[in-house]
N, C-alpha and C positions, 0 to 999 in steps of 0.2 A: 595495363602492361606496355612498356614502348617493343618495338621490334627495332632490331639492329641488322643489317648486313655486314658479316667481315668476308671481305675479296680477297680473297688468297692470291698473290701475285710471284710469278718464280720467274726464275732466268732460265727460260729453254735450254740456250745455250751451255749453262754448264749441272742442268738437270740430269740423274742418271738416262741414259737411254732405255734401259730395262725399263724404267718407272720406279714404282714405290716397291721397298723389299716387300716377300711375305710377313716378316716381323714387323714393319711400320704399318702394313695393310691391318695385322692382327689389333696390335695398337690404337688404331685409327677405329678398327668396328668397336673396340674396349669401350673408348671414349664416345664414339655416337649412343650407344646403347646406353652410357651414362645422361650424359644430355639431353636425350628423350626421356629418360625415365624421370629424370631432375624437372621437365615441362621446359626445356628451356630451346631446345631443338627442334625449328619447325621442319627445315628440308637444309638439304646438304647435299651436292654432287661435284664430284670433279669435271674438268672441262675435256675435249681434245683438244691436241695440240693447235699453233695459230697456223699453221700450214693448211690447215682443215676447215680454217674460216674466212669470213671476209669483213670486211669493215666499208658500212655506209657512211656519206661525208656530205652532209650540205652546208655550202657558204654563197653568199652573194647568190641566192635562188636558184640554184645549180646542187646537181645530185651528182655522186660519183661512187662507185663500189669497187674497191681494193682486195683482191685474193689474198689469201696468208701464202706460205708465212711474212710477218711481218719485220724483217728485216732492219729497220729505225728503232725499234721498240727492243729494251733491252731487259725487260720484264713482259710475261704477261699476264692477264688472269688467268690462271691454274685452277680454279673452283671458288666455292663460294659455301658459307652456312647463312641460313638465314635465323638467326635465335629471337627468343622473346626472355628480356632479360627485365630485371626492376629500374637499373639505370647503366648507366655506360662503365660504370668501370665494371661493373657485372660480366657486361658484355668482352670485356676487356680482357677479364682473366680467365672463362673461357678458349680465348682466341690465345694466350700466352699458354695454355695449358694443349692445345693442340697444337702449334710451334713445338715446345721442347719434344713432343715423342717423334718428333725427326730425326733422323742420323744426322750428323754434325758437317756431312762432305752435301748436303743441300742450303741452299739460299733461299729462305721464304719469307716473305711478308706480306701481314695482311692489314687491310685497309676497314677500320672498321667507324661505321658509318651509320646515325639513326634514321629510319625509314621516317618520313613527314606521312602523318596522317590527317584522313579530311583533308 
């Protein structure tokens, strides 16, 4: 069965400063449990804010490192979910369910991509 990576993109400038509400965390926990029991979810996690990250860039044979925050980025990767699904349509349906548990004040985009095997 193919694996898919859902990259969770958030707009850090408009995300709640206090982070996810306890109610959102509860709904997220319930969905994670359901996905795990269904054998779909292989791994998931949130990421620290971009201010605590670094970017390593390679161009023209040269490396450079830039420490966050990355002000030129409107969206940053805030987390991920690694899923094993029968096809991309199923991975997208699970991703839609994840997005729907968020309160209306969140702006979240997930990019779903199949992992190349072998």
